[in-house]
CHARMM-style PDB file with segment names, atoms N, HN, CA, C and O in Angstrom:
ATOM      1  N   MET     1      83.315 128.289 106.879  1.00  0.00      PROA
ATOM      2  CA  MET     1      83.648 127.135 106.060  1.00  0.00      PROA
ATOM      3  C   MET     1      84.872 127.462 105.205  1.00  0.00      PROA
ATOM      4  O   MET     1      84.903 128.474 104.504  1.00  0.00      PROA
ATOM      5  N   LEU     2      85.874 126.595 105.275  1.00  0.00      PROA
ATOM      6  HN  LEU     2      85.850 125.774 105.845  1.00  0.00      PROA
ATOM      7  CA  LEU     2      87.124 126.782 104.543  1.00  0.00      PROA
ATOM      8  C   LEU     2      86.887 126.556 103.052  1.00  0.00      PROA
ATOM      9  O   LEU     2      86.294 125.551 102.660  1.00  0.00      PROA
ATOM     10  N   GLN     3      87.349 127.489 102.224  1.00  0.00      PROA
ATOM     11  HN  GLN     3      87.831 128.306 102.542  1.00  0.00      PROA
ATOM     12  CA  GLN     3      87.150 127.403 100.776  1.00  0.00      PROA
ATOM     13  C   GLN     3      88.348 126.811 100.044  1.00  0.00      PROA
ATOM     14  O   GLN     3      88.192 126.096  99.054  1.00  0.00      PROA
ATOM     15  N   MET     4      89.551 127.116 100.543  1.00  0.00      PROA
ATOM     16  HN  MET     4      89.677 127.696 101.348  1.00  0.00      PROA
ATOM     17  CA  MET     4      90.776 126.630  99.908  1.00  0.00      PROA
ATOM     18  C   MET     4      91.859 126.470 100.970  1.00  0.00      PROA
ATOM     19  O   MET     4      91.943 127.258 101.912  1.00  0.00      PROA
ATOM     20  N   VAL     5      92.681 125.446 100.805  1.00  0.00      PROA
ATOM     21  HN  VAL     5      92.612 124.806 100.040  1.00  0.00      PROA
ATOM     22  CA  VAL     5      93.785 125.196 101.733  1.00  0.00      PROA
ATOM     23  C   VAL     5      94.933 126.140 101.351  1.00  0.00      PROA
ATOM     24  O   VAL     5      95.362 126.175 100.198  1.00  0.00      PROA
ATOM     25  N   SER     6      95.413 126.892 102.322  1.00  0.00      PROA
ATOM     26  HN  SER     6      95.064 126.864 103.258  1.00  0.00      PROA
ATOM     27  CA  SER     6      96.463 127.871 102.059  1.00  0.00      PROA
ATOM     28  C   SER     6      97.853 127.226 102.098  1.00  0.00      PROA
ATOM     29  O   SER     6      98.028 126.119 102.605  1.00  0.00      PROA
ATOM     30  N   PHE     7      98.823 127.942 101.554  1.00  0.00      PROA
ATOM     31  HN  PHE     7      98.681 128.842 101.142  1.00  0.00      PROA
ATOM     32  CA  PHE     7     100.210 127.479 101.573  1.00  0.00      PROA
ATOM     33  C   PHE     7     100.682 127.309 103.023  1.00  0.00      PROA
ATOM     34  O   PHE     7     101.389 126.352 103.339  1.00  0.00      PROA
ATOM     35  N   LYS     8     100.293 128.231 103.892  1.00  0.00      PROA
ATOM     36  HN  LYS     8      99.719 129.009 103.636  1.00  0.00      PROA
ATOM     37  CA  LYS     8     100.664 128.138 105.306  1.00  0.00      PROA
ATOM     38  C   LYS     8     100.093 126.867 105.930  1.00  0.00      PROA
ATOM     39  O   LYS     8     100.785 126.183 106.684  1.00  0.00      PROA
ATOM     40  N   GLN     9      98.848 126.549 105.623  1.00  0.00      PROA
ATOM     41  HN  GLN     9      98.286 127.105 105.011  1.00  0.00      PROA
ATOM     42  CA  GLN     9      98.221 125.342 106.166  1.00  0.00      PROA
ATOM     43  C   GLN     9      98.894 124.079 105.620  1.00  0.00      PROA
ATOM     44  O   GLN     9      99.099 123.115 106.358  1.00  0.00      PROA
ATOM     45  N   ILE    10      99.233 124.086 104.341  1.00  0.00      PROA
ATOM     46  HN  ILE    10      99.067 124.870 103.742  1.00  0.00      PROA
ATOM     47  CA  ILE    10      99.946 122.950 103.754  1.00  0.00      PROA
ATOM     48  C   ILE    10     101.276 122.751 104.467  1.00  0.00      PROA
ATOM     49  O   ILE    10     101.658 121.620 104.767  1.00  0.00      PROA
ATOM     50  N   ASN    11     101.979 123.840 104.737  1.00  0.00      PROA
ATOM     51  HN  ASN    11     101.669 124.759 104.492  1.00  0.00      PROA
ATOM     52  CA  ASN    11     103.260 123.734 105.453  1.00  0.00      PROA
ATOM     53  C   ASN    11     103.067 123.143 106.845  1.00  0.00      PROA
ATOM     54  O   ASN    11     103.891 122.343 107.289  1.00  0.00      PROA
ATOM     55  N   GLN    12     102.005 123.517 107.535  1.00  0.00      PROA
ATOM     56  HN  GLN    12     101.336 124.167 107.174  1.00  0.00      PROA
ATOM     57  CA  GLN    12     101.738 122.962 108.867  1.00  0.00      PROA
ATOM     58  C   GLN    12     101.493 121.456 108.778  1.00  0.00      PROA
ATOM     59  O   GLN    12     101.964 120.698 109.626  1.00  0.00      PROA
ATOM     60  N   ILE    13     100.767 121.029 107.769  1.00  0.00      PROA
ATOM     61  HN  ILE    13     100.383 121.645 107.080  1.00  0.00      PROA
ATOM     62  CA  ILE    13     100.507 119.600 107.573  1.00  0.00      PROA
ATOM     63  C   ILE    13     101.820 118.881 107.267  1.00  0.00      PROA
ATOM     64  O   ILE    13     102.088 117.816 107.823  1.00  0.00      PROA
ATOM     65  N   LEU    14     102.638 119.458 106.386  1.00  0.00      PROA
ATOM     66  HN  LEU    14     102.420 120.323 105.935  1.00  0.00      PROA
ATOM     67  CA  LEU    14     103.903 118.826 106.014  1.00  0.00      PROA
ATOM     68  C   LEU    14     104.888 118.775 107.179  1.00  0.00      PROA
ATOM     69  O   LEU    14     105.674 117.832 107.280  1.00  0.00      PROA
ATOM     70  N   GLU    15     104.857 119.767 108.053  1.00  0.00      PROA
ATOM     71  HN  GLU    15     104.219 120.533 107.971  1.00  0.00      PROA
ATOM     72  CA  GLU    15     105.708 119.724 109.252  1.00  0.00      PROA
ATOM     73  C   GLU    15     105.334 118.512 110.106  1.00  0.00      PROA
ATOM     74  O   GLU    15     106.206 117.835 110.651  1.00  0.00      PROA
ATOM     75  N   LEU    16     104.035 118.247 110.216  1.00  0.00      PROA
ATOM     76  HN  LEU    16     103.327 118.797 109.774  1.00  0.00      PROA
ATOM     77  CA  LEU    16     103.574 117.091 110.982  1.00  0.00      PROA
ATOM     78  C   LEU    16     104.002 115.789 110.304  1.00  0.00      PROA
ATOM     79  O   LEU    16     104.499 114.883 110.973  1.00  0.00      PROA
ATOM     80  N   THR    17     103.817 115.684 109.000  1.00  0.00      PROA
ATOM     81  HN  THR    17     103.413 116.419 108.457  1.00  0.00      PROA
ATOM     82  CA  THR    17     104.201 114.450 108.308  1.00  0.00      PROA
ATOM     83  C   THR    17     105.710 114.252 108.350  1.00  0.00      PROA
ATOM     84  O   THR    17     106.183 113.117 108.409  1.00  0.00      PROA
ATOM     85  N   ASP    18     106.469 115.344 108.320  1.00  0.00      PROA
ATOM     86  HN  ASP    18     106.085 116.266 108.272  1.00  0.00      PROA
ATOM     87  CA  ASP    18     107.937 115.245 108.455  1.00  0.00      PROA
ATOM     88  C   ASP    18     108.296 114.637 109.809  1.00  0.00      PROA
ATOM     89  O   ASP    18     109.140 113.745 109.891  1.00  0.00      PROA
ATOM     90  N   ARG    19     107.646 115.127 110.878  1.00  0.00      PROA
ATOM     91  HN  ARG    19     106.960 115.851 110.812  1.00  0.00      PROA
ATOM     92  CA  ARG    19     107.913 114.607 112.227  1.00  0.00      PROA
ATOM     93  C   ARG    19     107.585 113.120 112.332  1.00  0.00      PROA
ATOM     94  O   ARG    19     108.193 112.393 113.117  1.00  0.00      PROA
ATOM     95  N   LEU    20     106.619 112.682 111.532  1.00  0.00      PROA
ATOM     96  HN  LEU    20     106.126 113.273 110.894  1.00  0.00      PROA
ATOM     97  CA  LEU    20     106.228 111.275 111.550  1.00  0.00      PROA
ATOM     98  C   LEU    20     107.092 110.425 110.617  1.00  0.00      PROA
ATOM     99  O   LEU    20     106.901 109.213 110.517  1.00  0.00      PROA
ATOM    100  N   GLY    21     108.032 111.061 109.944  1.00  0.00      PROA
ATOM    101  HN  GLY    21     108.187 112.046 110.026  1.00  0.00      PROA
ATOM    102  CA  GLY    21     108.948 110.331 109.079  1.00  0.00      PROA
ATOM    103  C   GLY    21     108.379 109.970 107.718  1.00  0.00      PROA
ATOM    104  O   GLY    21     108.881 109.065 107.052  1.00  0.00      PROA
ATOM    105  N   LEU    22     107.337 110.670 107.303  1.00  0.00      PROA
ATOM    106  HN  LEU    22     106.928 111.405 107.844  1.00  0.00      PROA
ATOM    107  CA  LEU    22     106.743 110.407 105.993  1.00  0.00      PROA
ATOM    108  C   LEU    22     107.402 111.285 104.934  1.00  0.00      PROA
ATOM    109  O   LEU    22     107.578 112.486 105.137  1.00  0.00      PROA
ATOM    110  N   SER    23     107.759 110.689 103.820  1.00  0.00      PROA
ATOM    111  HN  SER    23     107.616 109.713 103.656  1.00  0.00      PROA
ATOM    112  CA  SER    23     108.354 111.435 102.719  1.00  0.00      PROA
ATOM    113  C   SER    23     107.301 112.350 102.095  1.00  0.00      PROA
ATOM    114  O   SER    23     106.163 111.937 101.873  1.00  0.00      PROA
ATOM    115  N   ARG    24     107.687 113.584 101.816  1.00  0.00      PROA
ATOM    116  HN  ARG    24     108.612 113.920 101.997  1.00  0.00      PROA
ATOM    117  CA  ARG    24     106.756 114.532 101.195  1.00  0.00      PROA
ATOM    118  C   ARG    24     106.309 114.059  99.813  1.00  0.00      PROA
ATOM    119  O   ARG    24     105.237 114.439  99.341  1.00  0.00      PROA
ATOM    120  N   GLU    25     107.122 113.237  99.170  1.00  0.00      PROA
ATOM    121  HN  GLU    25     107.992 112.928  99.553  1.00  0.00      PROA
ATOM    122  CA  GLU    25     106.763 112.722  97.848  1.00  0.00      PROA
ATOM    123  C   GLU    25     105.601 111.738  97.926  1.00  0.00      PROA
ATOM    124  O   GLU    25     104.957 111.463  96.914  1.00  0.00      PROA
ATOM    125  N   TRP    26     105.329 111.209  99.106  1.00  0.00      PROA
ATOM    126  HN  TRP    26     105.853 111.432  99.928  1.00  0.00      PROA
ATOM    127  CA  TRP    26     104.278 110.210  99.278  1.00  0.00      PROA
ATOM    128  C   TRP    26     103.051 110.773  99.980  1.00  0.00      PROA
ATOM    129  O   TRP    26     102.212 110.023 100.478  1.00  0.00      PROA
ATOM    130  N   VAL    27     102.949 112.112 100.016  1.00  0.00      PROA
ATOM    131  HN  VAL    27     103.631 112.721  99.611  1.00  0.00      PROA
ATOM    132  CA  VAL    27     101.805 112.764 100.644  1.00  0.00      PROA
ATOM    133  C   VAL    27     101.133 113.666  99.611  1.00  0.00      PROA
ATOM    134  O   VAL    27     101.791 114.488  98.973  1.00  0.00      PROA
ATOM    135  N   GLU    28      99.830 113.508  99.453  1.00  0.00      PROA
ATOM    136  HN  GLU    28      99.296 112.840  99.972  1.00  0.00      PROA
ATOM    137  CA  GLU    28      99.045 114.359  98.570  1.00  0.00      PROA
ATOM    138  C   GLU    28      98.053 115.158  99.399  1.00  0.00      PROA
ATOM    139  O   GLU    28      97.307 114.601 100.204  1.00  0.00      PROA
ATOM    140  N   ILE    29      98.052 116.485  99.190  1.00  0.00      PROA
ATOM    141  HN  ILE    29      98.658 116.937  98.535  1.00  0.00      PROA
ATOM    142  CA  ILE    29      97.139 117.369  99.911  1.00  0.00      PROA
ATOM    143  C   ILE    29      96.380 118.195  98.873  1.00  0.00      PROA
ATOM    144  O   ILE    29      96.920 119.168  98.345  1.00  0.00      PROA
ATOM    145  N   PRO    30      95.132 117.819  98.574  1.00  0.00      PROA
ATOM    146  CA  PRO    30      94.345 118.615  97.628  1.00  0.00      PROA
ATOM    147  C   PRO    30      94.124 120.035  98.152  1.00  0.00      PROA
ATOM    148  O   PRO    30      93.998 120.248  99.358  1.00  0.00      PROA
ATOM    149  N   LEU    31      94.078 120.993  97.244  1.00  0.00      PROA
ATOM    150  HN  LEU    31      94.180 120.821  96.265  1.00  0.00      PROA
ATOM    151  CA  LEU    31      93.856 122.384  97.628  1.00  0.00      PROA
ATOM    152  C   LEU    31      92.412 122.659  98.029  1.00  0.00      PROA
ATOM    153  O   LEU    31      92.129 123.649  98.704  1.00  0.00      PROA
ATOM    154  N   SER    32      91.511 121.794  97.619  1.00  0.00      PROA
ATOM    155  HN  SER    32      91.741 120.990  97.071  1.00  0.00      PROA
ATOM    156  CA  SER    32      90.106 121.961  97.967  1.00  0.00      PROA
ATOM    157  C   SER    32      89.770 121.108  99.188  1.00  0.00      PROA
ATOM    158  O   SER    32      89.932 119.888  99.158  1.00  0.00      PROA
ATOM    159  N   PRO    33      89.304 121.746 100.260  1.00  0.00      PROA
ATOM    160  CA  PRO    33      88.879 120.971 101.427  1.00  0.00      PROA
ATOM    161  C   PRO    33      87.558 120.275 101.121  1.00  0.00      PROA
ATOM    162  O   PRO    33      86.905 120.583 100.124  1.00  0.00      PROA
ATOM    163  N   ALA    34      87.167 119.342 101.977  1.00  0.00      PROA
ATOM    164  HN  ALA    34      87.697 119.092 102.787  1.00  0.00      PROA
ATOM    165  CA  ALA    34      85.906 118.616 101.811  1.00  0.00      PROA
ATOM    166  C   ALA    34      85.252 118.430 103.173  1.00  0.00      PROA
ATOM    167  O   ALA    34      85.881 118.593 104.218  1.00  0.00      PROA
ATOM    168  N   SER    35      83.985 118.086 103.129  1.00  0.00      PROA
ATOM    169  HN  SER    35      83.474 117.953 102.279  1.00  0.00      PROA
ATOM    170  CA  SER    35      83.268 117.827 104.366  1.00  0.00      PROA
ATOM    171  C   SER    35      82.631 116.449 104.267  1.00  0.00      PROA
ATOM    172  O   SER    35      81.722 116.259 103.459  1.00  0.00      PROA
ATOM    173  N   PRO    36      83.066 115.501 105.045  1.00  0.00      PROA
ATOM    174  CA  PRO    36      84.140 115.642 106.045  1.00  0.00      PROA
ATOM    175  C   PRO    36      85.512 115.512 105.392  1.00  0.00      PROA
ATOM    176  O   PRO    36      85.639 115.022 104.270  1.00  0.00      PROA
ATOM    177  N   GLY    37      86.532 115.960 106.115  1.00  0.00      PROA
ATOM    178  HN  GLY    37      86.429 116.358 107.027  1.00  0.00      PROA
ATOM    179  CA  GLY    37      87.900 115.736 105.661  1.00  0.00      PROA
ATOM    180  C   GLY    37      88.238 114.266 105.806  1.00  0.00      PROA
ATOM    181  O   GLY    37      87.492 113.508 106.426  1.00  0.00      PROA
ATOM    182  N   LEU    38      89.363 113.865 105.234  1.00  0.00      PROA
ATOM    183  HN  LEU    38      89.968 114.481 104.730  1.00  0.00      PROA
ATOM    184  CA  LEU    38      89.731 112.455 105.360  1.00  0.00      PROA
ATOM    185  C   LEU    38      91.225 112.263 105.181  1.00  0.00      PROA
ATOM    186  O   LEU    38      91.920 113.106 104.615  1.00  0.00      PROA
ATOM    187  N   VAL    39      91.694 111.140 105.675  1.00  0.00      PROA
ATOM    188  HN  VAL    39      91.130 110.455 106.135  1.00  0.00      PROA
ATOM    189  CA  VAL    39      93.065 110.693 105.470  1.00  0.00      PROA
ATOM    190  C   VAL    39      92.952 109.253 105.019  1.00  0.00      PROA
ATOM    191  O   VAL    39      92.361 108.423 105.711  1.00  0.00      PROA
ATOM    192  N   ARG    40      93.521 108.952 103.857  1.00  0.00      PROA
ATOM    193  HN  ARG    40      94.001 109.626 103.295  1.00  0.00      PROA
ATOM    194  CA  ARG    40      93.435 107.581 103.357  1.00  0.00      PROA
ATOM    195  C   ARG    40      94.662 107.231 102.545  1.00  0.00      PROA
ATOM    196  O   ARG    40      95.340 108.095 101.990  1.00  0.00      PROA
ATOM    197  N   LYS    41      94.923 105.948 102.492  1.00  0.00      PROA
ATOM    198  HN  LYS    41      94.372 105.246 102.943  1.00  0.00      PROA
ATOM    199  CA  LYS    41      96.019 105.434 101.687  1.00  0.00      PROA
ATOM    200  C   LYS    41      95.466 105.153 100.296  1.00  0.00      PROA
ATOM    201  O   LYS    41      94.470 104.445 100.149  1.00  0.00      PROA
ATOM    202  N   LEU    42      96.115 105.709  99.277  1.00  0.00      PROA
ATOM    203  HN  LEU    42      96.924 106.284  99.396  1.00  0.00      PROA
ATOM    204  CA  LEU    42      95.683 105.515  97.907  1.00  0.00      PROA
ATOM    205  C   LEU    42      96.229 104.201  97.359  1.00  0.00      PROA
ATOM    206  O   LEU    42      97.127 103.603  97.951  1.00  0.00      PROA
ATOM    207  N   THR    43      95.695 103.760  96.246  1.00  0.00      PROA
ATOM    208  HN  THR    43      94.965 104.246  95.765  1.00  0.00      PROA
ATOM    209  CA  THR    43      96.128 102.491  95.656  1.00  0.00      PROA
ATOM    210  C   THR    43      97.591 102.518  95.234  1.00  0.00      PROA
ATOM    211  O   THR    43      98.230 101.469  95.147  1.00  0.00      PROA
ATOM    212  N   ASN    44      98.131 103.714  94.969  1.00  0.00      PROA
ATOM    213  HN  ASN    44      97.612 104.566  95.039  1.00  0.00      PROA
ATOM    214  CA  ASN    44      99.544 103.829  94.592  1.00  0.00      PROA
ATOM    215  C   ASN    44     100.468 103.892  95.807  1.00  0.00      PROA
ATOM    216  O   ASN    44     101.680 104.051  95.662  1.00  0.00      PROA
ATOM    217  N   GLY    45      99.886 103.767  97.017  1.00  0.00      PROA
ATOM    218  HN  GLY    45      98.901 103.638  97.134  1.00  0.00      PROA
ATOM    219  CA  GLY    45     100.676 103.774  98.237  1.00  0.00      PROA
ATOM    220  C   GLY    45     100.831 105.143  98.885  1.00  0.00      PROA
ATOM    221  O   GLY    45     101.284 105.243 100.026  1.00  0.00      PROA
ATOM    222  N   LYS    46     100.457 106.201  98.163  1.00  0.00      PROA
ATOM    223  HN  LYS    46     100.089 106.120  97.236  1.00  0.00      PROA
ATOM    224  CA  LYS    46     100.552 107.549  98.727  1.00  0.00      PROA
ATOM    225  C   LYS    46      99.453 107.772  99.757  1.00  0.00      PROA
ATOM    226  O   LYS    46      98.430 107.087  99.766  1.00  0.00      PROA
ATOM    227  N   LEU    47      99.693 108.746 100.620  1.00  0.00      PROA
ATOM    228  HN  LEU    47     100.524 109.302 100.613  1.00  0.00      PROA
ATOM    229  CA  LEU    47      98.723 109.115 101.645  1.00  0.00      PROA
ATOM    230  C   LEU    47      98.037 110.396 101.204  1.00  0.00      PROA
ATOM    231  O   LEU    47      98.697 111.411 100.981  1.00  0.00      PROA
ATOM    232  N   GLU    48      96.719 110.354 101.077  1.00  0.00      PROA
ATOM    233  HN  GLU    48      96.183 109.530 101.258  1.00  0.00      PROA
ATOM    234  CA  GLU    48      95.951 111.548 100.714  1.00  0.00      PROA
ATOM    235  C   GLU    48      95.387 112.161 101.979  1.00  0.00      PROA
ATOM    236  O   GLU    48      94.743 111.480 102.777  1.00  0.00      PROA
ATOM    237  N   ILE    49      95.632 113.448 102.157  1.00  0.00      PROA
ATOM    238  HN  ILE    49      96.155 114.001 101.509  1.00  0.00      PROA
ATOM    239  CA  ILE    49      95.150 114.176 103.330  1.00  0.00      PROA
ATOM    240  C   ILE    49      94.249 115.300 102.827  1.00  0.00      PROA
ATOM    241  O   ILE    49      94.719 116.267 102.228  1.00  0.00      PROA
ATOM    242  N   VAL    50      92.946 115.160 103.080  1.00  0.00      PROA
ATOM    243  HN  VAL    50      92.564 114.375 103.567  1.00  0.00      PROA
ATOM    244  CA  VAL    50      91.969 116.159 102.656  1.00  0.00      PROA
ATOM    245  C   VAL    50      91.527 116.935 103.893  1.00  0.00      PROA
ATOM    246  O   VAL    50      90.961 116.363 104.824  1.00  0.00      PROA
ATOM    247  N   VAL    51      91.785 118.222 103.894  1.00  0.00      PROA
ATOM    248  HN  VAL    51      92.245 118.687 103.137  1.00  0.00      PROA
ATOM    249  CA  VAL    51      91.438 119.090 105.026  1.00  0.00      PROA
ATOM    250  C   VAL    51      89.918 119.175 105.151  1.00  0.00      PROA
ATOM    251  O   VAL    51      89.208 119.275 104.150  1.00  0.00      PROA
ATOM    252  N   ASP    52      89.430 119.136 106.388  1.00  0.00      PROA
ATOM    253  HN  ASP    52      90.007 119.055 107.201  1.00  0.00      PROA
ATOM    254  CA  ASP    52      88.004 119.254 106.651  1.00  0.00      PROA
ATOM    255  C   ASP    52      87.563 120.704 106.443  1.00  0.00      PROA
ATOM    256  O   ASP    52      88.149 121.621 107.018  1.00  0.00      PROA
ATOM    257  N   ALA    53      86.537 120.908 105.626  1.00  0.00      PROA
ATOM    258  HN  ALA    53      86.061 120.163 105.159  1.00  0.00      PROA
ATOM    259  CA  ALA    53      86.064 122.248 105.303  1.00  0.00      PROA
ATOM    260  C   ALA    53      85.255 122.884 106.428  1.00  0.00      PROA
ATOM    261  O   ALA    53      85.166 124.109 106.506  1.00  0.00      PROA
ATOM    262  N   ASP    54      84.666 122.070 107.296  1.00  0.00      PROA
ATOM    263  HN  ASP    54      84.739 121.075 107.232  1.00  0.00      PROA
ATOM    264  CA  ASP    54      83.752 122.598 108.307  1.00  0.00      PROA
ATOM    265  C   ASP    54      84.393 122.845 109.674  1.00  0.00      PROA
ATOM    266  O   ASP    54      83.954 123.726 110.413  1.00  0.00      PROA
ATOM    267  N   LEU    55      85.416 122.081 110.009  1.00  0.00      PROA
ATOM    268  HN  LEU    55      85.773 121.365 109.409  1.00  0.00      PROA
ATOM    269  CA  LEU    55      86.079 122.267 111.310  1.00  0.00      PROA
ATOM    270  C   LEU    55      87.085 123.412 111.237  1.00  0.00      PROA
ATOM    271  O   LEU    55      87.676 123.642 110.182  1.00  0.00      PROA
ATOM    272  N   PRO    56      87.290 124.133 112.336  1.00  0.00      PROA
ATOM    273  CA  PRO    56      88.384 125.099 112.366  1.00  0.00      PROA
ATOM    274  C   PRO    56      89.702 124.360 112.090  1.00  0.00      PROA
ATOM    275  O   PRO    56      89.926 123.271 112.618  1.00  0.00      PROA
ATOM    276  N   PHE    57      90.563 124.949 111.269  1.00  0.00      PROA
ATOM    277  HN  PHE    57      90.381 125.833 110.840  1.00  0.00      PROA
ATOM    278  CA  PHE    57      91.772 124.253 110.823  1.00  0.00      PROA
ATOM    279  C   PHE    57      92.608 123.761 111.998  1.00  0.00      PROA
ATOM    280  O   PHE    57      93.050 122.612 111.990  1.00  0.00      PROA
ATOM    281  N   ASP    58      92.837 124.596 113.005  1.00  0.00      PROA
ATOM    282  HN  ASP    58      92.478 125.530 113.012  1.00  0.00      PROA
ATOM    283  CA  ASP    58      93.679 124.190 114.137  1.00  0.00      PROA
ATOM    284  C   ASP    58      93.091 122.991 114.883  1.00  0.00      PROA
ATOM    285  O   ASP    58      93.829 122.118 115.340  1.00  0.00      PROA
ATOM    286  N   GLN    59      91.786 122.951 115.001  1.00  0.00      PROA
ATOM    287  HN  GLN    59      91.187 123.660 114.630  1.00  0.00      PROA
ATOM    288  CA  GLN    59      91.125 121.815 115.655  1.00  0.00      PROA
ATOM    289  C   GLN    59      91.318 120.555 114.811  1.00  0.00      PROA
ATOM    290  O   GLN    59      91.632 119.492 115.345  1.00  0.00      PROA
ATOM    291  N   TRP    60      91.133 120.670 113.510  1.00  0.00      PROA
ATOM    292  HN  TRP    60      90.877 121.534 113.075  1.00  0.00      PROA
ATOM    293  CA  TRP    60      91.325 119.530 112.610  1.00  0.00      PROA
ATOM    294  C   TRP    60      92.775 119.070 112.638  1.00  0.00      PROA
ATOM    295  O   TRP    60      93.044 117.869 112.685  1.00  0.00      PROA
ATOM    296  N   LEU    61      93.718 120.018 112.610  1.00  0.00      PROA
ATOM    297  HN  LEU    61      93.500 120.993 112.572  1.00  0.00      PROA
ATOM    298  CA  LEU    61      95.145 119.691 112.608  1.00  0.00      PROA
ATOM    299  C   LEU    61      95.531 118.924 113.876  1.00  0.00      PROA
ATOM    300  O   LEU    61      96.384 118.037 113.828  1.00  0.00      PROA
ATOM    301  N   ALA    62      94.916 119.259 114.996  1.00  0.00      PROA
ATOM    302  HN  ALA    62      94.224 119.980 115.035  1.00  0.00      PROA
ATOM    303  CA  ALA    62      95.225 118.584 116.260  1.00  0.00      PROA
ATOM    304  C   ALA    62      94.860 117.101 116.214  1.00  0.00      PROA
ATOM    305  O   ALA    62      95.446 116.300 116.941  1.00  0.00      PROA
ATOM    306  N   SER    63      93.908 116.732 115.377  1.00  0.00      PROA
ATOM    307  HN  SER    63      93.431 117.383 114.786  1.00  0.00      PROA
ATOM    308  CA  SER    63      93.502 115.331 115.274  1.00  0.00      PROA
ATOM    309  C   SER    63      94.201 114.601 114.128  1.00  0.00      PROA
ATOM    310  O   SER    63      94.021 113.395 113.959  1.00  0.00      PROA
ATOM    311  N   LEU    64      94.986 115.318 113.352  1.00  0.00      PROA
ATOM    312  HN  LEU    64      95.132 116.297 113.490  1.00  0.00      PROA
ATOM    313  CA  LEU    64      95.558 114.748 112.136  1.00  0.00      PROA
ATOM    314  C   LEU    64      96.554 113.626 112.400  1.00  0.00      PROA
ATOM    315  O   LEU    64      96.544 112.626 111.681  1.00  0.00      PROA
ATOM    316  N   GLU    65      97.407 113.758 113.400  1.00  0.00      PROA
ATOM    317  HN  GLU    65      97.416 114.570 113.983  1.00  0.00      PROA
ATOM    318  CA  GLU    65      98.406 112.727 113.661  1.00  0.00      PROA
ATOM    319  C   GLU    65      97.747 111.358 113.872  1.00  0.00      PROA
ATOM    320  O   GLU    65      98.198 110.358 113.314  1.00  0.00      PROA
ATOM    321  N   GLY    66      96.700 111.318 114.663  1.00  0.00      PROA
ATOM    322  HN  GLY    66      96.333 112.130 115.116  1.00  0.00      PROA
ATOM    323  CA  GLY    66      95.999 110.063 114.893  1.00  0.00      PROA
ATOM    324  C   GLY    66      95.384 109.505 113.626  1.00  0.00      PROA
ATOM    325  O   GLY    66      95.401 108.295 113.401  1.00  0.00      PROA
ATOM    326  N   GLN    67      94.844 110.379 112.803  1.00  0.00      PROA
ATOM    327  HN  GLN    67      94.831 111.362 112.986  1.00  0.00      PROA
ATOM    328  CA  GLN    67      94.256 109.940 111.537  1.00  0.00      PROA
ATOM    329  C   GLN    67      95.324 109.374 110.597  1.00  0.00      PROA
ATOM    330  O   GLN    67      95.085 108.382 109.908  1.00  0.00      PROA
ATOM    331  N   ILE    68      96.493 110.004 110.572  1.00  0.00      PROA
ATOM    332  HN  ILE    68      96.687 110.809 111.132  1.00  0.00      PROA
ATOM    333  CA  ILE    68      97.584 109.527 109.723  1.00  0.00      PROA
ATOM    334  C   ILE    68      98.055 108.155 110.200  1.00  0.00      PROA
ATOM    335  O   ILE    68      98.259 107.246 109.395  1.00  0.00      PROA
ATOM    336  N   LYS    69      98.223 108.015 111.505  1.00  0.00      PROA
ATOM    337  HN  LYS    69      98.057 108.754 112.158  1.00  0.00      PROA
ATOM    338  CA  LYS    69      98.676 106.738 112.045  1.00  0.00      PROA
ATOM    339  C   LYS    69      97.678 105.638 111.735  1.00  0.00      PROA
ATOM    340  O   LYS    69      98.076 104.523 111.399  1.00  0.00      PROA
ATOM    341  N   GLN    70      96.412 105.923 111.840  1.00  0.00      PROA
ATOM    342  HN  GLN    70      96.088 106.829 112.113  1.00  0.00      PROA
ATOM    343  CA  GLN    70      95.390 104.922 111.554  1.00  0.00      PROA
ATOM    344  C   GLN    70      95.399 104.547 110.076  1.00  0.00      PROA
ATOM    345  O   GLN    70      95.333 103.366 109.738  1.00  0.00      PROA
ATOM    346  N   ALA    71      95.478 105.536 109.198  1.00  0.00      PROA
ATOM    347  HN  ALA    71      95.531 106.496 109.473  1.00  0.00      PROA
ATOM    348  CA  ALA    71      95.426 105.270 107.757  1.00  0.00      PROA
ATOM    349  C   ALA    71      96.681 104.567 107.243  1.00  0.00      PROA
ATOM    350  O   ALA    71      96.620 103.767 106.309  1.00  0.00      PROA
ATOM    351  N   SER    72      97.818 104.877 107.865  1.00  0.00      PROA
ATOM    352  HN  SER    72      97.868 105.527 108.624  1.00  0.00      PROA
ATOM    353  CA  SER    72      99.075 104.304 107.382  1.00  0.00      PROA
ATOM    354  C   SER    72      99.477 103.044 108.132  1.00  0.00      PROA
ATOM    355  O   SER    72     100.475 102.407 107.793  1.00  0.00      PROA
ATOM    356  N   GLY    73      98.710 102.685 109.141  1.00  0.00      PROA
ATOM    357  HN  GLY    73      97.899 103.202 109.416  1.00  0.00      PROA
ATOM    358  CA  GLY    73      98.996 101.471 109.911  1.00  0.00      PROA
ATOM    359  C   GLY    73     100.216 101.599 110.797  1.00  0.00      PROA
ATOM    360  O   GLY    73     100.906 100.612 111.050  1.00  0.00      PROA
ATOM    361  N   ARG    74     100.492 102.800 111.271  1.00  0.00      PROA
ATOM    362  HN  ARG    74      99.932 103.603 111.065  1.00  0.00      PROA
ATOM    363  CA  ARG    74     101.651 103.057 112.139  1.00  0.00      PROA
ATOM    364  C   ARG    74     101.283 102.892 113.581  1.00  0.00      PROA
ATOM    365  OT1 ARG    74     102.128 103.067 114.458  1.00  0.00      PROA
TER     366      ARG     74
END
């Protein structure tokens, strides 16, 4: 079970959001993972990406693009 999101993992997430054309200023990634993880649009328009604490990070990351597209309406 993941206890904290590392700087390396944050960079991997940001590389994906960069490829999708999302501004880093509009992405929030809490350092504490949760179970289940989630991707949602906040009331201020930012996208919150919470890493799943129970899934292996690489497996979760592989599904992230689809979750971002669904949450952001892309």
